[in-house]
C-alpha positions as CSV (number, residue, x, y, z in Angstrom):
1,M,0.0,0.0,0.0
2,L,1.0,3.6,-0.3
3,E,2.6,5.0,2.8
4,D,0.3,6.7,5.3
5,G,0.5,10.4,5.2
6,W,1.8,10.8,1.7
7,M,-1.5,12.1,0.4
8,D,-1.0,15.2,2.5
9,S,2.7,15.6,2.0
10,P,4.4,17.8,-0.6
11,A,6.5,14.7,-1.4
12,F,3.5,12.9,-2.8
13,H,2.6,15.5,-5.3
14,G,5.2,14.9,-8.0
15,M,7.1,15.8,-11.0
16,R,6.0,14.1,-14.2
17,R,9.0,13.1,-16.3
18,R,7.4,12.9,-19.7
19,Q,9.7,13.5,-22.7
20,I,8.0,15.4,-25.6
21,Q,10.7,16.6,-27.9
22,V,12.9,17.3,-24.9
23,P,16.7,16.6,-25.0
24,K,17.4,13.8,-22.6
25,S,20.1,15.8,-20.8
26,E,17.5,18.4,-19.9
27,T,15.2,15.7,-18.5
28,G,18.0,14.6,-16.2
29,M,18.8,18.1,-15.1
30,A,15.2,18.9,-14.5
31,T,14.8,15.8,-12.3
32,E,17.8,16.8,-10.2
33,V,16.5,20.4,-9.8
34,A,13.1,19.0,-8.7
35,I,14.7,16.8,-6.1
36,E,16.8,19.7,-4.8
37,V,13.7,21.9,-4.6
38,G,11.9,19.2,-2.5
39,F,9.9,17.0,-4.9
40,R,10.1,13.4,-3.9
41,H,7.5,11.8,-6.2
42,I,9.0,11.1,-9.6
43,D,6.5,9.9,-12.1
44,G,8.0,8.2,-15.2
45,A,7.2,5.6,-17.8
46,F,9.0,3.3,-20.2
47,A,7.2,4.9,-23.1
48,Y,8.6,8.4,-22.3
49,G,12.0,7.1,-23.5
50,N,14.0,8.7,-20.7
51,E,14.2,6.2,-17.8
52,K,18.0,6.0,-17.9
53,E,18.3,9.8,-17.6
54,V,15.8,10.0,-14.8
55,G,17.5,7.1,-13.0
56,Q,20.9,8.8,-13.3
57,A,19.5,12.0,-11.8
58,I,18.0,10.1,-8.9
59,R,21.3,8.2,-8.3
60,A,23.2,11.5,-8.4
61,K,21.1,13.1,-5.7
62,I,21.4,10.0,-3.6
63,A,25.2,10.0,-4.1
64,D,25.5,13.6,-3.0
65,G,23.5,13.1,0.1
66,T,20.5,15.2,-0.9
67,V,18.2,12.2,-0.5
68,T,18.2,8.5,0.3
69,R,16.4,5.9,-1.8
70,K,13.7,5.7,0.9
71,D,13.0,9.5,0.4
72,I,12.1,9.0,-3.2
73,F,8.7,7.7,-4.4
74,C,9.4,6.4,-7.9
75,T,6.6,5.5,-10.3
76,G,7.0,3.4,-13.5
77,K,4.4,2.3,-16.1
78,L,3.8,-0.9,-17.9
79,W,3.5,-0.1,-21.7
80,N,0.7,-1.3,-23.9
81,T,3.0,-3.8,-25.8
82,C,3.6,-5.8,-22.6
83,H,0.1,-6.6,-21.3
84,R,0.5,-10.3,-21.9
85,P,1.1,-11.8,-18.5
86,E,4.5,-13.4,-19.4
87,L,5.8,-10.0,-20.5
88,V,4.9,-8.0,-17.4
89,R,7.8,-8.9,-15.1
90,P,10.4,-8.6,-17.9
91,A,9.1,-5.1,-18.6
92,L,9.3,-4.1,-15.0
93,E,12.8,-5.6,-14.7
94,E,13.9,-3.5,-17.8
95,T,12.5,-0.4,-16.2
96,L,14.4,-1.2,-12.9
97,K,17.6,-1.7,-14.9
98,N,17.1,1.6,-16.8
99,L,16.5,3.4,-13.5
100,Q,19.3,1.5,-11.7
101,L,16.9,0.8,-8.8
102,D,16.2,-2.4,-6.9
103,Y,12.4,-1.7,-6.6
104,L,9.7,0.7,-7.6
105,D,7.4,2.4,-5.2
106,L,4.5,2.2,-7.7
107,Y,4.1,0.4,-11.0
108,I,1.0,1.1,-13.0
109,I,-0.6,-0.2,-16.2
110,H,-0.1,2.9,-18.5
111,F,-3.3,2.4,-20.6
112,P,-6.0,-0.2,-20.8
113,L,-5.3,-0.4,-24.5
114,S,-3.2,-3.4,-25.6
115,F,-0.8,-3.3,-28.5
116,T,0.8,-6.3,-30.3
117,P,4.1,-7.1,-28.6
118,G,7.4,-6.0,-30.2
119,K,10.0,-3.3,-30.1
120,E,7.8,-0.6,-31.6
121,I,6.1,1.6,-29.1
122,Y,3.2,2.2,-31.5
123,P,3.0,-0.8,-33.7
124,M,1.3,0.0,-37.1
125,D,0.2,-2.1,-40.0
126,E,1.0,-1.4,-43.7
127,N,-1.9,1.2,-43.7
128,Q,-0.5,2.9,-40.6
129,K,-3.3,1.6,-38.5
130,P,-2.4,0.7,-34.9
131,I,-2.2,-3.1,-34.3
132,G,-4.0,-4.1,-31.1
133,D,-3.6,-7.3,-29.1
134,S,-6.3,-9.4,-27.4
135,V,-5.4,-9.5,-23.7
136,D,-7.6,-9.9,-20.7
137,L,-6.5,-7.1,-18.4
138,R,-7.4,-9.2,-15.4
139,D,-4.6,-11.6,-16.4
140,T,-2.3,-8.6,-16.8
141,W,-3.3,-7.5,-13.3
142,E,-2.6,-10.9,-11.9
143,A,1.0,-10.7,-13.3
144,M,1.3,-7.2,-11.7
145,E,0.3,-8.8,-8.3
146,K,3.1,-11.3,-8.7
147,C,5.6,-8.5,-9.2
148,K,4.4,-7.0,-5.9
149,D,4.7,-10.4,-4.2
150,A,8.3,-10.7,-5.6
151,G,9.3,-7.4,-3.9
152,L,10.0,-5.7,-7.2
153,V,7.3,-3.0,-6.5
154,K,5.7,-1.8,-3.3
155,S,2.3,-0.8,-4.8
156,I,0.5,-1.4,-8.1
157,G,-2.1,0.7,-9.9
158,V,-3.6,1.7,-13.2
159,S,-3.7,4.8,-15.5
160,N,-6.3,6.1,-17.9
161,F,-8.9,3.5,-16.8
162,N,-12.6,4.3,-16.8
163,R,-15.0,3.2,-14.1
164,R,-16.1,0.1,-15.9
165,Q,-12.5,-1.0,-16.4
166,L,-11.7,-0.3,-12.7
167,E,-14.7,-2.4,-11.7
168,M,-13.5,-5.2,-14.0
169,I,-10.3,-5.4,-11.9
170,L,-12.0,-4.9,-8.6
171,N,-14.5,-7.7,-9.3
172,K,-11.8,-10.1,-10.5
173,T,-12.1,-13.6,-9.1
174,G,-9.2,-14.1,-6.7
175,L,-8.2,-10.5,-6.5
176,K,-5.2,-10.2,-4.2
177,Y,-4.5,-6.5,-4.4
178,K,-6.8,-3.8,-5.7
179,P,-5.3,-0.8,-7.6
180,V,-4.0,1.8,-5.2
181,C,-4.5,4.6,-7.8
182,N,-5.8,5.6,-11.2
183,Q,-3.8,8.2,-13.0
184,V,-5.9,10.2,-15.5
185,E,-6.1,13.5,-17.3
186,C,-7.6,15.9,-14.9
187,H,-7.7,19.7,-14.9
188,P,-10.3,22.5,-14.5
189,Y,-11.7,21.8,-18.0
190,L,-11.9,18.1,-17.2
191,N,-12.4,17.8,-13.4
192,Q,-13.3,14.1,-13.4
193,S,-15.7,14.7,-10.5
194,K,-17.7,11.5,-11.1
195,L,-14.6,9.3,-11.5
196,L,-13.1,11.0,-8.4
197,E,-16.1,10.2,-6.3
198,F,-16.1,6.6,-7.5
199,C,-12.4,6.2,-6.7
200,K,-12.9,7.7,-3.2
201,C,-15.7,5.2,-2.5
202,K,-13.3,2.4,-3.5
203,D,-10.4,3.8,-1.6
204,I,-8.5,4.4,-4.8
205,I,-6.4,7.5,-5.1
206,L,-7.0,9.6,-8.2
207,V,-3.8,11.0,-9.7
208,A,-4.0,14.0,-12.1
209,H,-1.8,14.1,-15.1
210,S,-2.0,17.1,-17.5
211,A,-3.2,19.2,-14.5
212,L,-2.0,22.4,-16.3
213,G,-3.4,21.4,-19.6
214,T,-0.7,20.0,-22.0
215,Q,2.5,20.9,-23.8
216,R,0.3,21.1,-26.9
217,D,2.3,18.6,-28.9
218,P,0.6,18.7,-32.3
219,Q,1.1,14.9,-32.4
220,W,-1.5,14.5,-29.8
221,V,-3.3,17.8,-29.2
222,D,-5.4,20.1,-31.4
223,E,-3.6,23.4,-31.7
224,K,-7.0,25.1,-31.4
225,A,-7.7,23.6,-28.0
226,P,-8.3,26.0,-25.2
227,I,-5.4,26.9,-22.9
228,V,-6.1,26.2,-19.3
229,L,-3.6,28.6,-18.0
230,E,-5.1,31.4,-20.0
231,E,-8.5,30.9,-18.4
232,P,-9.7,34.3,-17.0
233,V,-11.3,32.8,-14.0
234,L,-8.1,31.1,-12.9
235,G,-6.3,34.4,-13.6
236,A,-8.7,36.3,-11.3
237,I,-8.3,33.8,-8.5
238,A,-4.6,33.8,-8.9
239,K,-4.5,37.6,-8.7
240,K,-6.6,37.5,-5.5
241,H,-4.1,35.2,-3.8
242,N,-1.0,36.8,-5.4
243,R,-0.2,33.5,-7.1
244,S,0.1,32.2,-10.7
245,P,-2.7,30.4,-12.6
246,A,-0.6,27.3,-12.6
247,Q,-0.4,27.3,-8.8
248,V,-4.1,27.8,-8.5
249,A,-4.8,24.9,-10.9
250,L,-2.5,22.6,-8.9
251,R,-3.8,23.7,-5.5
252,Y,-7.3,23.1,-6.7
253,Q,-6.5,19.4,-7.2
254,I,-4.8,19.1,-3.8
255,Q,-7.8,20.4,-2.0
256,R,-10.1,18.0,-3.8
257,G,-8.0,15.1,-2.5
258,V,-6.3,14.5,-5.8
259,V,-2.6,13.7,-6.1
260,V,-1.3,16.1,-8.7
261,L,1.6,15.8,-11.1
262,A,3.3,18.7,-12.8
263,G,6.2,18.7,-15.2
264,S,8.6,21.5,-16.3
265,R,12.1,22.0,-17.5
266,S,12.3,25.5,-16.0
267,E,13.9,25.8,-12.6
268,K,11.7,28.8,-11.9
269,E,8.5,26.9,-12.7
270,I,9.6,23.8,-10.8
271,K,10.2,26.0,-7.7
272,E,6.8,27.8,-8.3
273,N,5.0,24.4,-8.6
274,F,6.4,23.4,-5.2
275,E,5.0,26.6,-3.5
276,V,1.4,25.4,-3.8
277,F,1.6,24.3,-0.2
278,E,2.0,27.9,1.0
279,F,-1.6,29.0,0.4
280,Q,-5.2,27.8,0.5
281,L,-8.1,28.3,-1.9
282,T,-11.4,29.3,-0.3
283,P,-14.5,27.0,-0.7
284,E,-15.9,29.7,-3.0
285,D,-12.8,29.5,-5.2
286,I,-13.2,25.7,-5.4
287,K,-16.8,26.1,-6.4
288,V,-16.0,28.6,-9.1
289,I,-13.2,26.4,-10.5
290,D,-15.6,23.4,-10.5
291,G,-17.8,25.5,-12.7
292,L,-15.1,25.6,-15.4
293,N,-15.6,21.9,-16.2
294,R,-16.6,21.3,-19.8
295,N,-15.5,17.6,-20.0
296,F,-12.9,18.7,-22.4
297,R,-10.2,16.1,-23.0
298,Y,-6.8,17.1,-24.6
299,Y,-5.7,13.5,-25.1
300,T,-8.6,11.8,-27.0
301,L,-6.4,9.1,-28.6
302,N,-8.9,9.0,-31.4
303,E,-6.6,6.9,-33.6
304,F,-7.0,4.0,-31.1
305,Q,-10.8,4.1,-30.9
306,E,-11.2,0.8,-32.8
307,L,-9.0,-1.1,-30.4
308,P,-10.4,-3.2,-27.6
309,N,-10.5,-1.4,-24.2
310,Y,-10.5,2.1,-25.7
311,P,-11.4,4.0,-22.4
312,Y,-13.0,7.2,-23.5
313,N,-16.3,6.2,-25.0
314,D,-17.8,5.7,-21.5
315,E,-19.1,8.8,-19.6
316,Y,-16.3,8.3,-17.0
């Protein structure tokens, strides 16, 4: 299980180490800065392509005495090409090797979507259509449970699962460990209120990625999509508290009981993100931000709609 008290700790609200056209050296430097500032939750994934750099940064800050391994809460993710049960542990072991760690604090299924196994992150056929794989995610989950039993990971969870898919795992015959978390896109334009309430009822922690919107990578996001941090309502609340819109968006999640992830390469922004524990939004602020919800999703993954377990056709 996740350690008691982490939900209310600055350490639990982490840095997301996603690489989108970012030089790998900058990823490592940003990770080191984040640890120096005070972040202790490092959220990574095999698919981000920068596990080695993140691992080197963690080892460097351990070596110089800034932190110990026990201070760091390191999350990894099982990629879509490794959902077959026999591939789960080898995938985790590769992540551990890349990170130069003996164990992960949290390992999560990155998406409910399953891709055909192979070296390609996004396997495509001759018509450039994604190639799916027929895998029962309950079997994948059982393999995740075995990784926990083997001591390779302390906790296991999921990401980008909808309610129905969570219930499929929760209702699995012989379930040994339920998911400790569900990491999903969550921001003022997509506040995931129904999914949040469901997760709370099941004692599952909701973790917010893309909490500030997105980096607007044209590969994934419509360039005409609204920009969260330019929302006038957030700007007004930020001005009232003498804070930035980003800090308000992050603080909003924390006060809702959501673990929030924020990523940046800028030392100034990393420090600013960590200052969200220095102020409180009022109940009225929270209510106003709740009103911004428009169920707008930046990451629709439309190209994968035809694959089994596409998660975004359900209401939540």
